[in-house]
C-alpha positions as CSV (number, residue, x, y, z in Angstrom):
1,M,-1.4,-19.7,31.3
2,I,1.5,-21.7,31.9
3,V,1.6,-20.6,35.4
4,G,-2.2,-21.3,36.0
5,F,-2.0,-24.8,34.4
6,G,1.4,-25.4,36.5
7,I,-0.6,-24.4,39.7
8,A,-3.4,-27.0,38.5
9,Y,-0.7,-30.0,38.3
10,W,1.0,-29.3,41.4
11,A,-2.6,-29.0,43.6
12,A,-3.4,-32.4,41.4
13,G,-0.7,-34.4,43.3
14,A,-2.8,-33.7,46.5
15,W,-4.9,-37.1,45.4
16,Q,-3.2,-40.3,45.5
17,G,-2.9,-41.4,41.8
18,Q,-3.3,-38.0,40.0
19,G,-0.6,-35.2,39.5
20,L,3.1,-35.1,38.4
21,R,6.4,-38.2,38.4
22,V,9.9,-37.4,38.0
23,G,10.8,-40.7,37.1
24,T,9.1,-43.3,39.7
25,D,8.9,-40.7,42.3
26,P,5.7,-38.7,42.6
27,V,6.1,-34.5,42.7
28,E,4.9,-33.4,46.1
29,A,3.1,-30.6,47.3
30,T,6.0,-28.3,48.1
31,W,7.6,-25.3,47.0
32,D,10.1,-27.3,44.8
33,G,7.3,-29.3,43.7
34,L,5.7,-26.6,42.7
35,L,8.4,-24.9,40.6
36,T,8.6,-28.5,38.8
37,A,5.2,-28.4,37.8
38,I,5.5,-24.7,36.3
39,Y,8.6,-26.5,34.7
40,F,6.4,-29.1,33.0
41,S,3.9,-26.5,32.1
42,F,6.3,-24.5,30.1
43,V,7.8,-27.3,28.3
44,T,4.4,-28.9,27.7
45,A,2.9,-25.5,26.2
46,L,5.6,-25.0,24.0
47,S,5.3,-28.6,22.9
48,V,8.9,-29.5,23.6
49,G,8.3,-32.1,25.9
50,Y,11.6,-33.5,27.2
51,G,10.1,-36.6,29.3
52,D,11.9,-36.3,32.4
53,V,8.5,-35.4,34.3
54,V,5.0,-37.3,33.4
55,P,1.5,-36.7,34.1
56,V,-0.1,-39.2,35.7
57,G,-3.6,-39.9,35.7
58,A,-6.4,-37.4,34.7
59,V,-3.6,-34.8,34.5
60,R,-2.8,-36.4,31.6
61,V,-5.9,-34.9,29.9
62,L,-5.0,-31.4,31.5
63,A,-1.7,-31.7,29.8
64,I,-3.2,-32.6,26.1
65,L,-5.4,-29.3,26.6
66,E,-2.6,-27.1,27.5
67,G,-0.5,-28.4,24.5
68,A,-3.0,-27.5,22.6
69,G,-4.2,-24.0,23.9
70,G,-0.4,-23.7,23.4
71,L,0.0,-24.2,20.2
72,L,-2.8,-22.1,19.5
73,I,-1.8,-19.3,21.2
74,F,1.9,-19.5,20.0
75,G,0.4,-20.2,16.3
76,C,-1.9,-16.9,16.6
77,V,0.8,-14.7,17.9
78,I,3.5,-15.8,14.7
79,S,0.6,-15.4,12.5
80,K,-0.1,-12.2,13.9
81,L,3.5,-10.7,13.3
82,V,3.7,-12.0,10.4
83,S,0.9,-10.3,8.9
84,R,1.7,-7.0,10.6
85,R,5.3,-7.6,8.7
86,Q,3.1,-8.6,5.5
87,E,1.0,-5.6,6.0
88,E,4.3,-2.7,6.5
89,L,6.1,-4.3,3.1
90,T,2.7,-4.0,1.1
91,G,2.2,-0.7,2.3
92,E,5.6,0.6,1.8
93,I,5.4,-1.2,-1.8
94,H,2.3,1.1,-2.4
95,R,4.2,4.0,-1.1
96,I,7.1,3.4,-3.7
97,A,4.4,2.7,-6.7
98,F,2.9,5.6,-5.9
99,E,5.7,7.6,-5.7
100,D,6.8,6.1,-8.9
101,R,3.2,7.0,-10.9
102,L,3.6,10.9,-9.6
103,G,7.1,11.2,-10.6
104,R,5.9,9.6,-14.2
105,V,3.0,11.9,-14.3
106,R,5.0,14.9,-13.6
107,T,8.0,13.9,-16.5
108,N,5.4,13.4,-18.9
109,L,3.6,16.9,-18.4
110,H,7.1,18.4,-18.9
111,L,7.3,16.1,-22.2
112,V,4.1,17.6,-23.3
113,L,4.8,21.0,-22.7
114,S,8.4,20.3,-24.3
115,E,6.0,18.8,-27.4
116,I,3.7,21.9,-27.7
117,H,6.7,24.5,-27.3
118,A,8.0,22.5,-30.4
119,I,4.6,22.5,-32.5
120,A,4.7,26.4,-32.0
121,E,8.1,26.8,-33.4
122,M,6.6,25.0,-36.6
123,C,3.9,27.1,-36.9
124,A,5.9,29.9,-37.4
125,V,7.7,28.6,-40.5
126,P,5.4,29.4,-43.2
127,S,7.1,26.3,-45.1
128,V,5.8,23.6,-42.9
129,R,2.3,22.1,-44.6
130,P,-0.6,22.6,-41.9
131,E,-1.6,18.7,-41.9
132,R,2.0,18.1,-40.1
133,I,1.1,20.3,-37.6
134,L,-2.3,19.3,-37.0
135,T,-1.1,15.2,-36.8
136,R,1.6,16.4,-33.7
137,V,-1.5,18.7,-32.3
138,E,-3.9,15.3,-32.6
139,S,-0.7,13.2,-31.0
140,V,0.0,15.4,-28.1
141,A,-4.0,15.9,-27.0
142,A,-4.0,12.6,-26.7
143,V,-1.0,12.2,-24.6
144,F,-2.2,15.1,-22.7
145,A,-5.7,13.2,-22.1
146,G,-4.0,10.3,-20.8
147,E,-2.0,12.6,-18.2
148,L,-5.5,14.0,-17.2
149,Q,-6.7,10.8,-16.6
150,A,-4.2,9.7,-14.4
151,I,-3.8,12.9,-12.6
152,H,-7.8,12.2,-11.8
153,D,-7.3,8.7,-10.6
154,L,-4.5,10.0,-8.1
155,L,-7.0,12.7,-6.7
156,Y,-10.3,10.9,-6.5
157,R,-8.8,7.1,-6.1
158,P,-6.0,7.8,-4.3
159,Q,-4.4,4.6,-2.7
160,Q,-2.2,7.5,-0.7
161,V,-2.7,11.4,-0.4
162,P,0.4,13.0,-2.4
163,E,2.3,15.9,-0.6
164,E,0.5,19.5,-0.9
165,Q,3.8,20.8,-2.6
166,V,3.6,17.7,-5.0
167,L,-0.1,18.3,-5.8
168,E,0.7,22.0,-6.2
169,S,3.6,21.1,-8.5
170,I,1.7,19.2,-10.7
171,L,-1.5,21.3,-11.0
172,A,0.8,23.7,-12.3
173,N,2.3,22.1,-14.8
174,L,-1.3,21.1,-15.7
175,A,-2.3,24.7,-16.0
176,A,0.7,25.9,-18.3
177,V,-0.1,22.7,-20.4
178,L,-3.5,24.0,-20.8
179,R,-2.6,27.7,-21.5
180,E,0.2,26.5,-24.1
181,L,-2.3,24.1,-25.7
182,N,-4.7,27.1,-26.1
183,D,-2.6,29.4,-27.8
184,L,-1.2,26.7,-29.6
185,L,-4.7,26.0,-31.3
186,I,-5.0,29.3,-32.2
187,C,-2.5,28.9,-35.0
188,L,-4.5,26.0,-36.6
189,P,-6.9,27.3,-39.8
190,N,-10.5,26.7,-38.3
191,A,-10.8,23.3,-41.1
192,Q,-8.0,21.8,-38.5
193,R,-9.2,22.5,-35.5
194,R,-12.8,21.1,-36.3
195,S,-10.7,17.6,-36.7
196,A,-13.1,14.7,-35.1
197,T,-9.9,13.3,-33.4
198,L,-9.0,16.7,-31.9
199,Q,-12.4,17.6,-31.0
200,A,-12.8,14.2,-29.4
201,N,-9.8,14.9,-27.4
202,L,-10.6,18.5,-26.3
203,R,-13.9,17.6,-25.2
204,C,-12.1,14.6,-22.8
205,M,-9.8,17.2,-21.6
206,T,-12.1,19.7,-20.8
207,A,-14.0,17.4,-18.6
208,L,-11.2,16.2,-16.6
209,A,-9.5,19.5,-16.3
210,N,-12.5,21.1,-15.0
211,E,-12.9,17.9,-12.4
212,I,-9.4,18.0,-11.5
213,C,-8.6,21.8,-11.2
214,G,-11.2,24.3,-11.7
215,E,-9.7,27.3,-9.8
216,C,-7.4,25.1,-7.8
217,V,-4.4,26.3,-9.4
218,P,-2.4,28.9,-7.7
219,R,-1.8,32.1,-9.5
220,T,1.6,32.8,-8.8
221,Y,2.8,29.3,-8.6
222,A,5.3,28.8,-11.3
223,P,5.5,25.4,-13.5
224,A,8.7,23.2,-11.6
């Protein structure tokens, strides 16, 4: 664009009263004049405007058009560069947030598994009242249902796709919690197993677990 306008300024000098001037001298149709015209085109497109070369006659309209076009083009270029950088930063933020969420899910599954083991030890103590055990079972079931929902969201509404190794680790820990929780429920009396709160959480857990996992957990994979 700049060279094209420069040639147009240079060619306009062939007409009387048109073209460019350096001070009071017109820019002639020579190679030096062409370089001067291209120089003027550069400073016009960049909106620098030193004032050492000025347009004369109808060429002034051409200079205005080039100045406006230069502002538009350079503005678009800068906007594109800024937009690309923003996309990179946004993607990096999403990646960090996604990895942090995966880490929290894995940590919480470990905590749920540890709590289930602690409750199982309580079941082996005859002096512990069943009501106390039921309260902790209901609590851990509610927490686990929340983690299942988080895993479901990660798999079915992903911002990013987790690595296969990380996904297998999460699913294996999930399967381990399900097995341990099932064994834990056996030690509860039938009346307590029919607790409305516990039954609601178990129904929610069953539905989510079937959607998330089914038969996908590797049989030989040991929970991390």
